[in-house]
OpenMM code with the backbone's topology and positions (N, CA, C; nanometers):
from openmm import Vec3, app, unit

residues = "MET SER THR LYS PHE PRO ASN GLN ILE THR GLY ASN THR GLY LEU PHE TYR VAL CYS TYR GLU LEU SER LYS ARG GLY TRP ASN VAL MET PRO THR SER ARG ASN ALA ARG GLY THR ASP ILE LEU ALA TYR SER VAL ASP GLY LYS ARG MET ILE VAL ILE GLU VAL LYS SER LEU SER LYS LYS ASN PRO ILE GLY ILE ASN PRO ASP THR THR LEU SER GLU PHE LEU ILE ILE CYS ARG TYR VAL TYR ASP VAL PRO GLU LEU PHE ILE THR ARG ILE ASP GLY GLU LEU ARG SER LYS ILE VAL THR HIS ASP LYS ALA GLY LYS LYS SER HIS TRP LEU ASN THR LYS ASP TYR GLU PRO PHE LYS ASP ASN TRP SER ILE ILE GLY LYS GLY ILE".split()
positions = [
    Vec3(-5.2766, 0.5384, 1.3548),
    Vec3(-5.2358, 0.4036, 1.3219),
    Vec3(-5.1072, 0.3734, 1.3978),
    Vec3(-5.0989, 0.2612, 1.4635),
    Vec3(-4.9850, 0.2304, 1.5491),
    Vec3(-4.8703, 0.1634, 1.4746),
    Vec3(-4.8935, 0.1031, 1.3590),
    Vec3(-4.7884, 0.0359, 1.2841),
    Vec3(-4.7006, 0.1389, 1.2155),
    Vec3(-4.5698, 0.1204, 1.2243),
    Vec3(-4.4752, 0.2086, 1.1557),
    Vec3(-4.4392, 0.1452, 1.0218),
    Vec3(-4.4782, 0.2089, 0.9133),
    Vec3(-4.4489, 0.1593, 0.7800),
    Vec3(-4.3210, 0.2238, 0.7278),
    Vec3(-4.2498, 0.1558, 0.6390),
    Vec3(-4.1312, 0.2159, 0.5767),
    Vec3(-4.1697, 0.3404, 0.4970),
    Vec3(-4.0745, 0.4313, 0.4826),
    Vec3(-4.0988, 0.5562, 0.4089),
    Vec3(-4.1481, 0.5306, 0.2674),
    Vec3(-4.0987, 0.4257, 0.2023),
    Vec3(-4.1414, 0.3971, 0.0654),
    Vec3(-4.2909, 0.3641, 0.0607),
    Vec3(-4.3413, 0.2923, 0.1594),
    Vec3(-4.4843, 0.2590, 0.1641),
    Vec3(-4.5662, 0.3851, 0.1902),
    Vec3(-4.5179, 0.4695, 0.2799),
    Vec3(-4.5865, 0.5970, 0.3049),
    Vec3(-4.5911, 0.6793, 0.1770),
    Vec3(-4.4793, 0.6858, 0.1049),
    Vec3(-4.4749, 0.7597, -0.0211),
    Vec3(-4.5700, 0.7037, -0.1245),
    Vec3(-4.5737, 0.5722, -0.1378),
    Vec3(-4.6649, 0.5083, -0.2335),
    Vec3(-4.8104, 0.5334, -0.1964),
    Vec3(-4.8412, 0.5256, -0.0684),
    Vec3(-4.9788, 0.5473, -0.0230),
    Vec3(-5.0265, 0.6870, -0.0610),
    Vec3(-4.9442, 0.7871, -0.0335),
    Vec3(-4.9800, 0.9242, -0.0692),
    Vec3(-4.9870, 0.9454, -0.2185),
    Vec3(-4.8914, 0.8890, -0.2913),
    Vec3(-4.8887, 0.9034, -0.4368),
    Vec3(-5.0165, 0.8500, -0.4999),
    Vec3(-5.0565, 0.7290, -0.4628),
    Vec3(-5.1742, 0.6692, -0.5247),
    Vec3(-5.3037, 0.7342, -0.4768),
    Vec3(-5.3040, 0.7890, -0.3566),
    Vec3(-5.4214, 0.8644, -0.3112),
    Vec3(-5.4371, 0.9917, -0.3956),
    Vec3(-5.3274, 1.0599, -0.4223),
    Vec3(-5.3325, 1.1801, -0.5064),
    Vec3(-5.3767, 1.1428, -0.6481),
    Vec3(-5.3267, 1.0306, -0.7013),
    Vec3(-5.3707, 0.9849, -0.8344),
    Vec3(-5.5213, 0.9619, -0.8368),
    Vec3(-5.5729, 0.8996, -0.7325),
    Vec3(-5.7173, 0.8750, -0.7195),
    Vec3(-5.7944, 1.0063, -0.7213),
    Vec3(-5.7495, 1.1038, -0.6428),
    Vec3(-5.8196, 1.2329, -0.6359),
    Vec3(-5.8141, 1.3069, -0.7694),
    Vec3(-5.7018, 1.3016, -0.8382),
    Vec3(-5.6915, 1.3655, -0.9697),
    Vec3(-5.7834, 1.2968, -1.0709),
    Vec3(-5.7887, 1.1649, -1.0653),
    Vec3(-5.8763, 1.0899, -1.1564),
    Vec3(-6.0224, 1.1268, -1.1346),
    Vec3(-6.0623, 1.1442, -1.0108),
    Vec3(-6.2003, 1.1861, -0.9805),
    Vec3(-6.2323, 1.3226, -1.0403),
    Vec3(-6.1279, 1.4014, -1.0653),
    Vec3(-6.1466, 1.5354, -1.1207),
    Vec3(-6.1255, 1.5386, -1.2722),
    Vec3(-6.1217, 1.4206, -1.3335),
    Vec3(-6.1189, 1.4133, -1.4786),
    Vec3(-5.9814, 1.4113, -1.5424),
    Vec3(-5.8756, 1.3917, -1.4674),
    Vec3(-5.7416, 1.3862, -1.5235),
    Vec3(-5.7033, 1.2429, -1.5572),
    Vec3(-5.6338, 1.2245, -1.6679),
    Vec3(-5.5666, 1.0981, -1.6989),
    Vec3(-5.4325, 1.1053, -1.6258),
    Vec3(-5.4072, 1.0089, -1.5388),
    Vec3(-5.2957, 1.0191, -1.4449),
    Vec3(-5.1944, 0.9079, -1.4684),
    Vec3(-5.0666, 0.9460, -1.4716),
    Vec3(-4.9590, 0.8487, -1.4861),
    Vec3(-4.8524, 0.8747, -1.3799),
    Vec3(-4.8448, 0.7877, -1.2785),
    Vec3(-4.7334, 0.8033, -1.1841),
    Vec3(-4.6024, 0.7664, -1.2557),
    Vec3(-4.4961, 0.8361, -1.2224),
    Vec3(-4.3657, 0.8047, -1.2809),
    Vec3(-4.3018, 0.6904, -1.2022),
    Vec3(-4.1871, 0.6463, -1.2462),
    Vec3(-4.1131, 0.5456, -1.1704),
    Vec3(-4.0804, 0.6038, -1.0334),
    Vec3(-4.0930, 0.5223, -0.9324),
    Vec3(-4.0657, 0.5718, -0.7979),
    Vec3(-3.9234, 0.6252, -0.7905),
    Vec3(-3.9098, 0.7311, -0.7153),
    Vec3(-3.7822, 0.8001, -0.6948),
    Vec3(-3.7295, 0.8667, -0.8213),
    Vec3(-3.8180, 0.8933, -0.9180),
    Vec3(-3.7772, 0.9739, -1.0325),
    Vec3(-3.7465, 1.1133, -0.9795),
    Vec3(-3.6428, 1.1721, -1.0274),
    Vec3(-3.5977, 1.2996, -0.9744),
    Vec3(-3.6968, 1.4118, -1.0056),
    Vec3(-3.7582, 1.4675, -0.9011),
    Vec3(-3.8366, 1.5885, -0.9131),
    Vec3(-3.9776, 1.5778, -0.9647),
    Vec3(-4.0205, 1.4635, -1.0132),
    Vec3(-4.1552, 1.4505, -1.0679),
    Vec3(-4.2140, 1.3165, -1.0269),
    Vec3(-4.3380, 1.3206, -0.9778),
    Vec3(-4.4040, 1.1975, -0.9355),
    Vec3(-4.5232, 1.1611, -1.0226),
    Vec3(-4.5909, 1.2626, -1.0776),
    Vec3(-4.7124, 1.2376, -1.1564),
    Vec3(-4.7127, 1.3258, -1.2807),
    Vec3(-4.7473, 1.2642, -1.3938),
    Vec3(-4.7815, 1.3376, -1.5149),
    Vec3(-4.9311, 1.3170, -1.5341),
    Vec3(-5.0034, 1.4247, -1.5537),
    Vec3(-5.1479, 1.4140, -1.5750),
    Vec3(-5.1854, 1.5014, -1.6936),
    Vec3(-5.2805, 1.4517, -1.7719),
    Vec3(-5.3252, 1.5313, -1.8857),
    Vec3(-5.4770, 1.5294, -1.8937),
    Vec3(-5.5309, 1.6349, -1.9506),
    Vec3(-5.6754, 1.6501, -1.9616),
    Vec3(-5.7317, 1.5481, -2.0595),
    Vec3(-5.8611, 1.5262, -2.0511),
    Vec3(-5.9285, 1.4282, -2.1367),
    Vec3(-5.9077, 1.4603, -2.2848),
    Vec3(-5.9099, 1.5895, -2.3200),
    Vec3(-5.8916, 1.6263, -2.4604),
    Vec3(-5.7440, 1.6313, -2.5013),
    Vec3(-5.6527, 1.6079, -2.4065),
    Vec3(-5.5098, 1.6046, -2.4358),
    Vec3(-5.4459, 1.7405, -2.4562),
    Vec3(-5.5179, 1.8488, -2.4300),
    Vec3(-5.4659, 1.9825, -2.4556),
    Vec3(-5.3905, 2.0431, -2.3362),
    Vec3(-5.4046, 1.9832, -2.2211),
    Vec3(-5.3371, 2.0370, -2.1025),
    Vec3(-5.2662, 1.9245, -2.0286),
    Vec3(-5.1390, 1.9489, -1.9933),
    Vec3(-5.0634, 1.8524, -1.9147),
    Vec3(-5.0082, 1.9236, -1.7909),
    Vec3(-5.0107, 1.8540, -1.6778),
    Vec3(-4.9539, 1.9081, -1.5553),
    Vec3(-4.8537, 1.8081, -1.4990),
    Vec3(-4.7527, 1.8617, -1.4315),
    Vec3(-4.6465, 1.7817, -1.3728),
    Vec3(-4.6471, 1.8095, -1.2221),
    Vec3(-4.6515, 1.7012, -1.1429),
    Vec3(-4.6757, 1.7148, -0.9995),
    Vec3(-4.5700, 1.6406, -0.9188),
    Vec3(-4.5258, 1.7032, -0.8121),
    Vec3(-4.4433, 1.6364, -0.7107),
    Vec3(-4.5321, 1.6117, -0.5900),
    Vec3(-4.5267, 1.4913, -0.5347),
    Vec3(-4.6085, 1.4538, -0.4188),
    Vec3(-4.5167, 1.4293, -0.2998),
    Vec3(-4.5530, 1.4854, -0.1876),
    Vec3(-4.4848, 1.4584, -0.0607),
    Vec3(-4.5872, 1.3944, 0.0309),
    Vec3(-4.5533, 1.2792, 0.0862),
    Vec3(-4.6466, 1.2021, 0.1689),
    Vec3(-4.5982, 1.1985, 0.3129),
    Vec3(-4.6923, 1.2199, 0.4040),
    Vec3(-4.6601, 1.2216, 0.5470),
    Vec3(-4.7598, 1.1370, 0.6239),
    Vec3(-4.7121, 1.0671, 0.7243),
    Vec3(-4.8026, 0.9909, 0.8099),
    Vec3(-4.8556, 1.0755, 0.9246),
    Vec3(-4.7924, 1.1902, 0.9503),
    Vec3(-4.8363, 1.2796, 1.0577),
    Vec3(-4.8077, 1.4242, 1.0183),
    Vec3(-4.8336, 1.5158, 1.1093),
    Vec3(-4.8135, 1.6585, 1.0838),
    Vec3(-4.6651, 1.6909, 1.0999),
    Vec3(-4.5995, 1.7189, 0.9889),
    Vec3(-4.4556, 1.7458, 0.9873),
    Vec3(-4.4222, 1.8494, 0.8809),
    Vec3(-4.3051, 1.9140, 0.8942),
    Vec3(-4.2521, 1.9885, 0.7800),
    Vec3(-4.2148, 1.8884, 0.6705),
    Vec3(-4.1929, 1.9367, 0.5505),
    Vec3(-4.1522, 1.8475, 0.4411),
    Vec3(-4.0177, 1.8922, 0.3863),
    Vec3(-3.9408, 1.7959, 0.3386),
    Vec3(-3.8168, 1.8273, 0.2698),
    Vec3(-3.8455, 1.8505, 0.1233),
    Vec3(-3.7961, 1.9613, 0.0703),
    Vec3(-3.8147, 1.9914, -0.0723),
    Vec3(-3.6991, 2.0780, -0.1193),
    Vec3(-3.6387, 2.0379, -0.2296),
    Vec3(-3.5290, 2.1151, -0.2862),
    Vec3(-3.5795, 2.1899, -0.4089),
    Vec3(-3.5916, 2.3218, -0.3994),
    Vec3(-3.6458, 2.3988, -0.5119),
    Vec3(-3.5536, 2.3993, -0.6333),
    Vec3(-3.4271, 2.3607, -0.6138),
    Vec3(-3.3313, 2.3636, -0.7237),
    Vec3(-3.3360, 2.2383, -0.8108),
    Vec3(-3.3956, 2.1302, -0.7606),
    Vec3(-3.3944, 2.0051, -0.8371),
    Vec3(-3.5315, 1.9616, -0.8861),
    Vec3(-3.6368, 2.0236, -0.8373),
    Vec3(-3.7694, 1.9807, -0.8811),
    Vec3(-3.7971, 2.0284, -1.0232),
    Vec3(-3.8635, 1.9439, -1.0981),
    Vec3(-3.9020, 1.9763, -1.2351),
    Vec3(-4.0522, 1.9995, -1.2468),
    Vec3(-4.1203, 1.9913, -1.1337),
    Vec3(-4.2662, 1.9937, -1.1333),
    Vec3(-4.3217, 2.1349, -1.1248),
    Vec3(-4.4415, 2.1478, -1.1760),
    Vec3(-4.5146, 2.2744, -1.1695),
    Vec3(-4.5921, 2.2847, -1.0385),
    Vec3(-4.6455, 2.1711, -0.9929),
    Vec3(-4.7292, 2.1688, -0.8728),
    Vec3(-4.6685, 2.0800, -0.7658),
    Vec3(-4.7010, 2.1138, -0.6413),
    Vec3(-4.6655, 2.0329, -0.5253),
    Vec3(-4.7947, 1.9953, -0.4553),
    Vec3(-4.8125, 1.8658, -0.4302),
    Vec3(-4.9262, 1.8200, -0.3509),
    Vec3(-4.8706, 1.7441, -0.2310),
    Vec3(-4.9043, 1.7926, -0.1140),
    Vec3(-4.8635, 1.7283, 0.0105),
    Vec3(-4.9824, 1.6473, 0.0596),
    Vec3(-4.9585, 1.5198, 0.0835),
    Vec3(-5.0626, 1.4306, 0.1342),
    Vec3(-5.0241, 1.3946, 0.2773),
    Vec3(-5.0982, 1.4493, 0.3718),
    Vec3(-5.0687, 1.4309, 0.5144),
    Vec3(-5.1702, 1.3350, 0.5757),
    Vec3(-5.1278, 1.2603, 0.6755),
    Vec3(-5.2107, 1.1590, 0.7440),
    Vec3(-5.2556, 1.0510, 0.6455),
    Vec3(-5.1612, 0.9980, 0.5685),
    Vec3(-5.1951, 0.9024, 0.4626),
    Vec3(-5.2622, 0.7757, 0.5142),
    Vec3(-5.2431, 0.7396, 0.6398),
    Vec3(-5.3005, 0.6151, 0.6926),
    Vec3(-5.4307, 0.6369, 0.7683),
    Vec3(-5.4741, 0.7590, 0.7810),
    Vec3(-5.5969, 0.7887, 0.8538),
    Vec3(-5.6972, 0.8530, 0.7580),
    Vec3(-5.7252, 0.9797, 0.7772),
    Vec3(-5.8087, 1.0562, 0.6849),
    Vec3(-5.7144, 1.1542, 0.6147),
    Vec3(-5.6717, 1.1209, 0.4925),
    Vec3(-5.5717, 1.2043, 0.4253),
    Vec3(-5.6185, 1.3486, 0.4052),
    Vec3(-5.5238, 1.4394, 0.4233),
    Vec3(-5.5441, 1.5810, 0.3944),
    Vec3(-5.4506, 1.6173, 0.2796),
    Vec3(-5.5002, 1.6990, 0.1862),
    Vec3(-5.4199, 1.7388, 0.0715),
    Vec3(-5.3994, 1.8887, 0.0696),
    Vec3(-5.2781, 1.9282, 0.0382),
    Vec3(-5.2397, 2.0685, 0.0271),
    Vec3(-5.1804, 2.0844, -0.1119),
    Vec3(-5.2404, 2.1721, -0.1933),
    Vec3(-5.2071, 2.1816, -0.3342),
    Vec3(-5.1607, 2.3229, -0.3662),
    Vec3(-5.0421, 2.3350, -0.4266),
    Vec3(-4.9898, 2.4663, -0.4611),
    Vec3(-4.8928, 2.4556, -0.5786),
    Vec3(-4.8570, 2.5701, -0.6326),
    Vec3(-4.7517, 2.5776, -0.7329),
    Vec3(-4.6178, 2.5815, -0.6593),
    Vec3(-4.5152, 2.5278, -0.7204),
    Vec3(-4.3834, 2.5286, -0.6563),
    Vec3(-4.3180, 2.6657, -0.6693),
    Vec3(-4.3344, 2.7300, -0.7838),
    Vec3(-4.2768, 2.8633, -0.8007),
    Vec3(-4.3611, 2.9678, -0.7295),
    Vec3(-4.3075, 3.0866, -0.7216),
    Vec3(-4.3829, 3.1976, -0.6639),
    Vec3(-4.3771, 3.2004, -0.5124),
    Vec3(-4.4928, 3.2224, -0.4522),
    Vec3(-4.5034, 3.2426, -0.3080),
    Vec3(-4.4417, 3.1281, -0.2281),
    Vec3(-4.4635, 3.0074, -0.2696),
    Vec3(-4.4118, 2.8920, -0.1958),
    Vec3(-4.2590, 2.8901, -0.1927),
    Vec3(-4.1971, 2.9182, -0.3053),
    Vec3(-4.0505, 2.9136, -0.3147),
    Vec3(-3.9853, 3.0058, -0.2110),
    Vec3(-4.0456, 3.1199, -0.1860),
    Vec3(-3.9877, 3.2140, -0.0899),
    Vec3(-3.9997, 3.1653, 0.0546),
    Vec3(-4.0831, 3.0659, 0.0795),
    Vec3(-4.1025, 3.0142, 0.2146),
    Vec3(-4.0169, 2.8909, 0.2450),
    Vec3(-3.9478, 2.8391, 0.1458),
    Vec3(-3.8629, 2.7224, 0.1669),
    Vec3(-3.7394, 2.7652, 0.2457),
    Vec3(-3.7149, 2.6970, 0.3550),
    Vec3(-3.6017, 2.7262, 0.4434),
    Vec3(-3.4813, 2.6459, 0.3949),
    Vec3(-3.3668, 2.7120, 0.3848),
    Vec3(-3.2430, 2.6447, 0.3459),
    Vec3(-3.1436, 2.6567, 0.4595),
    Vec3(-3.0819, 2.5443, 0.4927),
    Vec3(-2.9805, 2.5407, 0.5984),
    Vec3(-2.8541, 2.4807, 0.5390),
    Vec3(-2.7423, 2.5466, 0.5608),
    Vec3(-2.6140, 2.4990, 0.5096),
    Vec3(-2.5247, 2.4619, 0.6275),
    Vec3(-2.4931, 2.3336, 0.6374),
    Vec3(-2.4068, 2.2858, 0.7447),
    Vec3(-2.2871, 2.2155, 0.6820),
    Vec3(-2.1717, 2.2758, 0.6975),
    Vec3(-2.0466, 2.2205, 0.6443),
    Vec3(-2.0567, 2.1906, 0.4944),
    Vec3(-2.1184, 2.2820, 0.4201),
    Vec3(-2.1293, 2.2660, 0.2757),
    Vec3(-2.2418, 2.1754, 0.2294),
    Vec3(-2.3141, 2.1152, 0.3208),
    Vec3(-2.4276, 2.0291, 0.2845),
    Vec3(-2.5571, 2.1059, 0.3101),
    Vec3(-2.6342, 2.1271, 0.2049),
    Vec3(-2.7577, 2.2040, 0.2169),
    Vec3(-2.8772, 2.1132, 0.2391),
    Vec3(-2.9672, 2.1601, 0.3238),
    Vec3(-3.0966, 2.0933, 0.3388),
    Vec3(-3.2045, 2.1986, 0.3203),
    Vec3(-3.3178, 2.1561, 0.2670),
    Vec3(-3.4283, 2.2466, 0.2363),
    Vec3(-3.5560, 2.1867, 0.2936),
    Vec3(-3.6414, 2.2706, 0.3513),
    Vec3(-3.7686, 2.2209, 0.3997),
    Vec3(-3.8732, 2.3319, 0.4003),
    Vec3(-3.9957, 2.2889, 0.4083),
    Vec3(-4.1109, 2.3788, 0.4139),
    Vec3(-4.1825, 2.3508, 0.5450),
    Vec3(-4.1957, 2.4526, 0.6270),
    Vec3(-4.2618, 2.4371, 0.7559),
    Vec3(-4.4110, 2.4134, 0.7394),
    Vec3(-4.4675, 2.3414, 0.8339),
    Vec3(-4.6088, 2.3057, 0.8314),
    Vec3(-4.6975, 2.4290, 0.8141),
    Vec3(-4.6722, 2.5339, 0.8895),
    Vec3(-4.7560, 2.6546, 0.8842),
    Vec3(-4.7535, 2.7208, 0.7462),
    Vec3(-4.6482, 2.6931, 0.6687),
    Vec3(-4.6370, 2.7555, 0.5369),
    Vec3(-4.7099, 2.6780, 0.4269),
    Vec3(-4.7397, 2.5502, 0.4485),
    Vec3(-4.8183, 2.4785, 0.3473),
    Vec3(-4.9643, 2.4620, 0.3864),
    Vec3(-4.9982, 2.4807, 0.5117),
    Vec3(-5.1373, 2.4607, 0.5550),
    Vec3(-5.2396, 2.5530, 0.4875),
    Vec3(-5.2050, 2.6756, 0.4476),
    Vec3(-5.3046, 2.7593, 0.3779),
    Vec3(-5.3519, 2.7024, 0.2437),
    Vec3(-5.2829, 2.6027, 0.1904),
    Vec3(-5.3158, 2.5477, 0.0592),
    Vec3(-5.4028, 2.4221, 0.0678),
    Vec3(-5.4670, 2.4004, 0.1818),
    Vec3(-5.5488, 2.2807, 0.1998),
    Vec3(-5.6628, 2.2776, 0.0972),
    Vec3(-5.6764, 2.1636, 0.0308),
    Vec3(-5.7825, 2.1398, -0.0684),
    Vec3(-5.7912, 2.2501, -0.1741),
    Vec3(-5.6780, 2.3036, -0.2141),
    Vec3(-5.6706, 2.4136, -0.3101),
    Vec3(-5.6773, 2.3607, -0.4547),
    Vec3(-5.7813, 2.2806, -0.4842),
    Vec3(-5.7945, 2.2178, -0.6153),
    Vec3(-5.8158, 2.3182, -0.7274),
    Vec3(-5.8648, 2.4365, -0.6960),
    Vec3(-5.8923, 2.5351, -0.8013),
    Vec3(-5.7662, 2.5746, -0.8767),
    Vec3(-5.6507, 2.5618, -0.8146),
    Vec3(-5.5254, 2.5975, -0.8808),
    Vec3(-5.4941, 2.5018, -0.9962),
    Vec3(-5.5385, 2.3779, -0.9839),
    Vec3(-5.5177, 2.2778, -1.0910),
    Vec3(-5.6371, 2.2723, -1.1842),
    Vec3(-5.7561, 2.2798, -1.1286),
    Vec3(-5.8764, 2.2740, -1.2098),
    Vec3(-5.9130, 2.1309, -1.2456),
    Vec3(-6.0072, 2.1182, -1.3348),
    Vec3(-6.0561, 1.9864, -1.3779),
    Vec3(-5.9923, 1.9477, -1.5098),
    Vec3(-5.9800, 1.8193, -1.5311),
    Vec3(-5.9202, 1.7685, -1.6535),
    Vec3(-6.0230, 1.7324, -1.7594),
    Vec3(-6.1477, 1.7600, -1.7309),
    Vec3(-6.2547, 1.7252, -1.8241),
    Vec3(-6.3363, 1.8486, -1.8581),
] * unit.nanometer
topology = app.Topology()
chain = topology.addChain("A")
for resn in residues:
    res = topology.addResidue(resn, chain)
    for name in ("N", "CA", "C"):
        topology.addAtom(name, app.Element.getBySymbol(name[0]), res)
């Protein structure tokens, strides 16, 4: 796609695409207020016995993502890449293996955190980690 959209539109596009995919899998989905710290989606099973908390990162192209493991409150991370073309989803837990792959850089006391593309690509379409909500 040749049009450059603002980051907020890219984020919304990915967020609502992930909501759509979760709904297809039987989850009741509630996006949080945009820019809520650390959590983008609350979803619960049809019987109300299981709730999951998700952070969504949306990309218009193949890029690393910025993620701060110290501020996220979510259990799962879903990266939605190529939001304007044929979206690809990468689904994983934030704790565990993923946390050890987050790169931290400290420049003059200001920290930045990111996850390289090669480190999230193994989680493509990893829906089994979340399961069905029905």
